[in-house]
C-alpha positions in Angstrom: -53.0 -151.6 -40.4 -52.3 -149.4 -37.6 -50.1 -150.7 -34.9 -52.4 -150.9 -32.4 -54.4 -153.2 -35.0 -51.7 -155.4 -35.4 -50.7 -155.5 -31.5 -51.3 -159.3 -30.6 -53.9 -160.8 -28.3 -53.7 -162.2 -24.9 -56.7 -164.2 -24.9 -55.2 -166.5 -22.5 -54.8 -165.7 -19.0 -51.9 -167.9 -18.6 -49.8 -166.6 -21.1 -50.4 -163.0 -19.7 -49.3 -164.0 -15.9 -46.6 -166.0 -17.9 -45.1 -162.7 -19.3 -45.9 -161.0 -16.0 -43.8 -163.8 -13.9 -41.0 -163.1 -16.6 -40.8 -159.1 -16.7 -40.9 -156.0 -14.6 -42.5 -152.6 -15.1 -45.5 -153.5 -16.6 -49.4 -152.2 -16.4 -52.4 -152.3 -18.1 -54.5 -150.0 -19.5 -58.6 -149.5 -19.8 -58.9 -147.2 -23.2 -59.2 -147.2 -26.5 -55.6 -147.8 -26.9 -52.3 -147.1 -27.7 -53.1 -145.0 -30.8 -55.5 -142.5 -29.0 -53.3 -142.2 -26.0 -49.6 -141.9 -27.3 -50.9 -139.0 -28.9 -51.3 -136.7 -26.1 -49.5 -139.1 -23.8 -51.0 -138.1 -21.0 -54.7 -138.8 -19.0 -56.6 -135.9 -17.7 -58.1 -135.2 -14.1 -62.1 -135.8 -14.8 -62.7 -133.5 -11.4 -60.4 -130.7 -12.7 -59.8 -131.1 -16.3 -55.7 -130.9 -15.0 -53.2 -133.2 -17.2 -51.3 -135.5 -15.8 -47.9 -136.8 -16.3 -48.5 -139.9 -18.3 -50.9 -142.6 -18.6 -53.1 -143.5 -15.8 -52.7 -147.1 -15.7 -52.8 -150.1 -13.3 -49.6 -151.9 -12.0 -49.2 -155.5 -12.9 -46.0 -156.1 -10.8 -46.4 -158.7 -8.5 -46.0 -157.3 -4.6 -43.7 -158.3 -2.0 -46.9 -159.0 0.1 -48.3 -161.8 -2.0 -46.0 -164.0 -0.9 -45.5 -166.3 -3.5 -49.1 -167.3 -4.1 -50.1 -167.9 -7.2 -49.5 -165.2 -10.4 -51.8 -166.3 -12.4 -54.6 -165.1 -9.3 -52.5 -161.7 -8.9 -53.2 -160.9 -12.8 -56.1 -162.4 -12.6 -57.6 -160.2 -9.9 -55.3 -157.0 -11.1 -57.9 -158.0 -14.6 -60.9 -158.0 -12.5 -60.7 -154.9 -10.2 -61.2 -152.9 -13.3 -63.2 -155.6 -15.6 -66.3 -152.8 -15.2 -64.7 -150.2 -17.3 -66.3 -151.8 -20.5 -69.5 -151.2 -19.2 -69.5 -147.3 -17.5 -67.1 -145.8 -20.4 -67.4 -145.4 -23.6 -67.8 -148.0 -26.3 -64.5 -149.5 -27.6 -63.0 -149.4 -24.5 -60.5 -152.4 -23.4 -57.4 -153.7 -22.0 -54.2 -153.8 -23.4 -50.3 -154.7 -21.9 -47.9 -151.6 -21.9 -44.5 -151.4 -20.2 -43.3 -147.7 -19.6 -41.8 -146.0 -16.0 -43.3 -144.7 -13.5 -44.2 -140.7 -13.3 -46.1 -140.1 -10.4 -49.3 -141.1 -9.3 -53.0 -139.9 -10.4 -56.2 -138.4 -8.0 -56.6 -141.8 -7.4 -52.9 -142.9 -6.2 -52.9 -145.2 -9.6 -49.5 -145.1 -11.4 -49.1 -142.3 -14.3 -46.7 -144.5 -16.7 -44.6 -142.5 -19.6 -42.3 -143.7 -22.1 -44.8 -146.3 -23.1 -44.2 -149.2 -24.7 -47.2 -151.2 -25.9 -47.2 -154.1 -25.9 -50.1 -156.4 -26.7 -54.0 -156.3 -26.4 -55.9 -158.3 -23.2 -59.1 -160.3 -25.3 -62.0 -161.2 -23.7 -61.1 -164.4 -23.7 -58.3 -164.0 -20.8 -60.8 -161.5 -18.8 -63.4 -164.2 -19.0 -60.9 -166.6 -17.5 -59.5 -163.4 -14.6 -63.6 -163.1 -13.6 -64.0 -167.1 -13.5 -60.6 -167.6 -11.3 -62.0 -164.6 -8.9 -65.7 -166.1 -8.1 -64.4 -169.4 -7.5 -62.0 -167.7 -4.6 -63.0 -168.4 -1.1 -64.1 -165.3 0.7 -65.7 -161.8 -0.4 -63.9 -160.7 -3.1 -64.9 -158.7 -6.0 -64.4 -156.0 -8.5 -63.4 -152.4 -7.0 -66.6 -151.2 -8.1 -68.7 -153.1 -5.8 -72.7 -151.7 -7.0 -72.8 -153.9 -10.2 -76.0 -151.5 -11.3 -73.2 -148.7 -12.6 
């Protein structure tokens, strides 16, 4: 069994929010998993093909401007914002949590992470819960890819 296959799975948004509340330096990456990613240890700029100095990921750390709001809602938003990626990327794309050190910023201003420690997969149930949380928020919340036709 590979390391990626043996990683735990967060099937609950509450469990993931608890982790985020207790530890800094966490990121979510949407890919085929750590085994594929750590082999190269870098992402590529889709426009130029340049190798980037780390893996592109999205920070899970709660920002100070969130001002005491629910960590669960914060994590839900971080997942919901990129929940379209499995539909628009290669089959098998899924989210996983990692701990790492920011090495710079990518072309879309996303964190580029090095010294990656894979922690867990994020299961479909947690993604479903995140979508449920966000779709029930008051106001015009929506994923980063606003046009769902992609």
